[in-house]
C-alpha positions as CSV (number, residue, x, y, z in Angstrom):
1,X,72.7,179.0,112.4
2,X,75.6,181.4,112.3
3,X,78.6,180.7,114.5
4,X,79.1,183.9,116.5
5,X,82.3,182.7,118.2
6,X,84.4,184.1,115.3
7,X,83.8,187.6,116.7
8,X,85.8,186.6,119.9
9,X,89.0,185.7,117.9
10,X,91.3,188.7,117.5
11,X,92.9,189.5,114.1
12,X,96.4,189.3,115.8
13,X,98.9,186.6,114.6
14,X,99.2,183.7,117.0
15,X,102.7,182.3,117.5
16,X,103.1,178.5,118.1
17,X,106.4,176.9,118.9
18,X,106.9,173.5,117.2
19,X,110.4,172.3,117.8
20,X,113.0,173.0,120.5
21,X,116.6,172.0,119.7
22,X,119.4,170.6,121.8
23,X,119.9,172.2,125.3
24,X,116.7,174.3,124.9
25,X,114.2,173.6,127.7
26,X,111.6,176.1,126.8
27,X,110.6,179.5,125.4
28,X,107.7,181.9,125.9
29,X,107.0,182.3,122.1
30,X,103.5,181.0,122.6
31,X,102.8,183.8,125.2
32,X,103.9,186.6,122.8
33,X,100.8,186.8,120.7
34,X,98.4,187.2,123.6
35,X,99.9,190.3,125.0
36,X,100.8,191.5,121.5
37,X,104.4,192.0,122.4
38,X,106.0,190.0,119.7
39,X,103.4,190.4,116.9
40,X,101.7,193.3,115.2
41,X,98.6,194.5,116.9
42,X,95.8,196.2,114.9
43,X,97.3,199.6,115.9
44,X,101.0,198.8,115.1
45,X,102.8,199.8,111.9
46,X,104.0,196.8,109.9
47,X,107.4,195.4,111.0
48,X,107.6,197.8,114.0
49,X,110.6,197.2,116.4
50,X,110.0,196.4,120.0
51,X,112.2,196.3,123.1
52,X,111.2,192.8,124.2
53,X,112.1,189.5,122.6
54,X,111.3,185.8,123.4
55,X,112.8,184.4,126.5
56,X,114.7,181.2,126.1
57,X,115.5,178.7,129.0
58,X,118.4,176.3,128.7
59,X,119.2,173.0,130.5
60,X,122.6,174.4,131.7
61,X,124.1,177.8,132.4
62,X,125.1,179.7,129.3
63,X,128.1,182.0,129.0
64,X,127.2,183.7,125.7
65,X,124.5,183.4,123.1
66,X,124.0,184.6,119.5
67,X,120.5,184.4,118.1
68,X,119.4,184.8,114.4
69,X,115.6,184.6,113.7
70,X,114.2,184.7,110.2
71,X,111.1,183.8,108.2
72,X,111.9,180.5,106.5
73,X,110.0,181.3,103.3
74,X,110.9,184.9,102.7
75,X,114.3,185.1,104.5
76,X,113.3,188.3,106.3
77,X,115.4,188.7,109.5
78,X,113.3,189.3,112.6
79,X,116.1,189.2,115.2
80,X,119.9,189.0,115.1
81,X,121.6,189.7,118.4
82,X,124.5,188.7,120.7
83,X,124.0,188.3,124.5
84,X,126.4,187.8,127.4
85,X,124.4,185.6,129.9
86,X,127.1,185.3,132.5
87,X,126.4,181.7,133.5
88,X,122.6,182.1,133.6
89,X,120.1,179.4,132.4
90,X,117.7,181.9,130.9
91,X,117.7,184.7,128.3
92,X,115.2,187.1,129.9
93,X,112.7,188.9,127.7
94,X,114.0,192.3,128.4
95,X,117.8,191.8,128.3
96,X,119.5,194.3,126.0
97,X,121.9,192.8,123.4
98,X,125.5,193.7,123.1
99,X,125.6,193.7,119.3
100,X,124.0,192.3,116.2
101,X,122.6,193.3,112.8
102,X,119.0,193.4,114.2
103,X,119.5,193.7,118.0
104,X,115.8,194.5,118.6
105,X,112.9,192.1,117.9
106,X,110.9,193.1,114.8
107,X,107.2,192.4,115.4
108,X,105.8,189.7,113.2
109,X,103.0,190.9,110.9
110,X,101.5,187.8,109.2
111,X,98.8,188.8,106.7
112,X,95.2,187.8,107.5
113,X,94.4,184.3,106.4
114,X,98.0,183.2,106.2
115,X,100.5,181.0,108.1
116,X,104.3,181.6,108.1
117,X,107.2,179.5,109.4
118,X,110.2,180.9,111.4
119,X,113.5,179.5,112.7
120,X,115.7,180.9,115.5
121,X,119.3,179.7,115.1
122,X,121.3,179.6,118.3
123,X,125.1,179.7,118.6
124,X,125.8,179.3,122.3
125,X,128.6,178.6,124.7
126,X,127.5,176.5,127.6
127,X,129.3,176.5,131.0
128,X,129.6,172.7,130.9
129,X,129.2,171.6,127.3
130,X,131.2,174.4,125.6
131,X,130.2,175.8,122.2
132,X,127.2,174.3,120.4
133,X,124.5,175.1,117.7
134,X,120.8,174.6,118.2
135,X,117.5,176.0,116.9
136,X,113.9,176.7,117.7
137,X,111.2,176.4,115.0
138,X,107.8,178.3,115.4
139,X,105.0,179.4,113.2
140,X,102.8,182.5,113.0
141,X,99.1,181.8,112.3
142,X,96.7,184.6,111.3
143,X,94.0,182.4,109.8
144,X,91.4,183.6,112.3
145,X,89.9,186.7,110.7
146,X,86.7,188.4,111.7
147,X,83.7,187.5,109.6
148,X,80.6,189.6,109.6
149,X,77.4,187.6,108.9
150,X,75.4,188.4,105.8
151,X,72.4,190.7,106.4
152,X,69.3,190.9,104.1
153,X,66.9,193.6,105.2
154,X,64.1,191.9,103.2
155,X,64.1,188.9,105.6
156,X,62.5,189.2,109.1
157,X,64.9,189.1,112.0
158,X,65.3,185.8,113.8
159,X,66.2,185.2,117.3
160,X,69.3,183.0,117.7
161,X,68.9,179.4,118.9
162,X,65.2,179.3,118.2
163,X,63.6,177.0,115.6
164,X,62.5,178.5,112.3
165,X,58.9,179.7,112.3
166,X,57.9,177.2,109.6
167,X,59.0,174.2,111.6
168,X,56.1,172.4,113.2
169,X,56.2,170.1,116.2
170,X,53.8,167.1,115.9
171,X,51.2,167.1,118.7
172,X,49.0,164.1,119.3
173,X,45.9,164.0,121.6
174,X,47.6,161.4,123.8
175,X,50.5,163.8,124.6
176,X,48.4,165.6,127.2
177,X,47.0,162.5,128.9
178,X,48.1,162.8,132.6
179,X,47.9,159.0,133.1
180,X,51.1,158.6,130.9
181,X,53.1,160.7,133.3
182,X,51.6,159.8,136.7
183,X,53.6,157.6,139.1
184,X,50.5,156.0,140.5
185,X,48.0,154.1,138.3
186,X,44.6,155.6,137.7
187,X,41.5,153.6,138.5
188,X,39.0,153.5,135.7
């Protein structure tokens, strides 16, 4: 029987965070693929720039932050920006950068059937800890591609989840004896 659940899976890359470095409490990279904000949708041009970027939450207030995100295999830069956080614990998704070579997030366009690795390098100045370096590793998975089942017009159509017409179920004469299923015994 054909598995029809593959039709429910979009052909949009799915982002998965794998490792959070020192002082990093969390990020919303996993959420980026479901609203298609951080990855290419089927209507986007490849490597389109967007106004949002991943949010990053730290364990202490940060004064400043420099981010540099790139594909670990190709070296393609996705994001390179500097932010003044002003003693906030979070880099919000919509905060505009002050400078950088790639201040806007470039949507990730992983080809169908492939998986790619990414690294975000962080150079930050914490309010208590001072300057430090950290990183976030994540991957982009576009292995879920739509598959159309094969169709042969010479074969008759079959209803899903029904046994094949050539399958026979053995029936014995005793299968219809009501005494086998009665709760009170019969008197002969």
